N, C-alpha and C positions, 0 to 999 in steps of 0.2 A: 151320350156320355155317362159313364157310371158315377155313382156317388163317391165323393172324396172320402178316403179312409183315413183314420187317425191312429196313431200309435196306441196299442192296447194299454201299455203301462201308463201313458199320460191320461188316457180316458178314465182308467180306474182311479188314479190319484185324484183327478178333479172330482170324480163322483164321491170320493171319500173325504173331501175337504169339509171341515167344520170350523167355526170360529174358535172353538176350544183347541182344536189341533193346531191351527195357525198360531194362536197365542203361545201354546206350549213350545212350538218350534222356534218362535221368535225369542222366547226367554232362553232356550237352549243356546241359540246363537249369541245372545248378549253375554250369557255366562261364560261361554267358551272364548269369545273373541272381542268382547267389548261392545258398547252401544254404537260406536262409530262404524262398526262392521255391518250393522243391520241395514239391509236394503230390501225393497220389495222384490226386486229381480232375483237377488241371491236367495231370499227366503222361498220364493216360488221354485227355484231350482232344487233346493234341499227337500222340498215336498213333492218333487216330480210333477209339478203343475205349471201352467202358464201364468204369467204375471197378472194378467187381467182377471183370471179366475179368482184371485185372492179378493178382488174388490166386490165379489158377490157376498163376502162375509165381513169385510172391514172396509169402511168408507175411504180411509186414507192411512198414511203412516202415523199421523197424529192419533187417529182413532185406535190403531193397533197398539201404540204406546200406552194409551189410556187403558186399554184392555189388559196389557201386561201389568200396569200399575194395580189395577183391580185384582188381578190374580195374586200379586204379592200381598196385598192387604187381606185377601181371603186366607192366605197362609198364616198371616199374623193373627187373624180372628180365630182360626182353628186352634192356635196355641194359647189363646187367652179367653176361654169361655167365661160367661158371666159367673159371678160368685156372690155369696151372701156376705162376704168379707170384702168391702171396697178396697181397703189397703192391700190385701193380698192380691186382688185382681189388678190393681195398678202395678204391683211388682211383676205380675205375670205379663202384663202388657209391655212393660219396658223390656223384659227378657225376650218376649216374642219378636219385638222389633229388632233388637240386637241380633238375635239368632238368625232371623230371616236375612238380615244384612250380611251376616257371615256366609250364608249359603249363596247369596246372589250379590256379591259386592259390586259387580259391574252394572247392576240395575238400580242401584240406590238413587241415582240422580233422577229417576222417573217416578219415585214414590209419590211425589206431590204434583204430578203432571196435570191432573184434572182440577186442582185448586180446591177440591173438597174431598172429604173421606168417602170412599165408595160404600155401596149398600152392604157388602159382607161385614165390614167392621161397624157400620152404623146399626146393624141389627143387634150386635153384641152390646154396643153402647146403650141403645134404647132399652134393652132388657136390664142392663146394669142400672140405668136410671130408675126403672120400675122397682127394682129390688131395694133401692135406697129409700123408697116410701115418700110420702108427701105429694102435694099437688104439683110441685115444681121440682126439677132436678136439684139435688144437693149442690150448692155452689162449691163446696169443697171437692166434690167429685168432678165437676166441670173443670175447675182449676187444675186438678190432678191430671186429668186426661190430656189437656193441652200442654201442660208443662212436662209431664213425663214423656209424652210422645216426642216433643221437640228435643228433649235431652237425648233420648234413645236413638233418634234418627241422627243427631249430631255425633253421638258416640260411634254409631255404626259407620258413618262416613269417614270420620278420622281414623277409625280402626282399619277400614279398607285402604286408606291412604298410607297406612303404616306409621301413623303419628301417635298412637297410644302406646303405652309401655308394652314391650315384648309382642307387639302386634305382627311384626314381620318374621320373627324366628322363634320357633318352638323348641324347647328343651336345649337351649344353648347354655354353655357354661359361662361363668363370669369372665374368664379370659376371652372367650369367643365374643361375648358382648362388648367388651372393651375394645377389642380389635375392630369389630364392625363399626362401632361408633367413631373411633378415631380415624378410620379410613374414610368415613362418610363426611367428616368435617374438613373444612379447608385447612391446609397445613399451618396457616398463621393464626388459627383460633387460639385465644388465650387459654392457659391451663385451667383457670377457674371456670371458664365456660365448658371446657371438655369435662371437668369434674361434675358440673351441673347436669350435663347431658347423660353421663354415666349413671348418676344417682337417679334421675327421673326414669331412665329406661330400665332400671332395676326393679321398679315398683311392680307389684302384682296387680294386673288389671281387674281380675274378678272381684276382690274385696273393694277396690276403688269404685267399680261400677255399682255394686250392691249398696255400698255406703252412700253414694251420691243419690241413688234412687230413693233410699230410705230418708235422706235429708229432705228431698223434694216432697215426699209424701207427708213427712212430719210438718213441713212448712205449710202444707195445704190443710192441716188440722187433723190428720189421722195419726194414729199410732202405727208405725210400720210393723208389718207382721214379722219381718226379719229381725227386729230388735226386741221382740217380746221374749220373756223368760222361757227357756227351753228350746228356742229356735236354733237351727244349725249355725247361723251367722252369729247369734248372740254368744253361743258357746265358743265359736272360733275366735271371737274378738278378745277372749281372755276372761270373760265374765263367768267363770266356772268355779263353783264352790263345792263340787262333788268330793 
């Protein structure tokens, strides 16, 4: 009896499988269809491979989600390289988390799947500690990292859910905004609550986000880079004497 032949396409796909390729495909699936749609069987089909061949590279679906989480944190780390200015770095960390959440809103729920920050971001944090000097990490920086990260993740999650101002519709007119909000609320909603919803949804999210991050950084004991004389945000806030 001759040897069993295998489809050439399936053999090539399996030979080309890597953990990195599987993670990238998993993130693509989550981005396109949501976390609930990710299955090992479906992922294998999209890669042109057998389901069991995936387990040569990932131990389980939980291991795969952990790898996707690490990939997301690596994106964040790349957007927030260490800086000699701790306050400016904290601002860049907040924006990196927010912007990564905007690119991958369906994957936000797995950012903390491992329960600890992964090596790509820890490398940046460790170097940032080194730049702060001293035998121990600056407590202000430690506080800033945890607080800024928690706020930025929360902001990204609420933005993805459409709960932050203007998160759902870009470039809408005032009339369009009023119509959208009134249609979304129950007909019996009191006028004063409708007015409150319209007012809140009219706020500009970018200044709100930047001001909130600056307040957190100031509360940690640093002077926010965005509030220093000459900064773009400082000028935009009306503190201009030119």
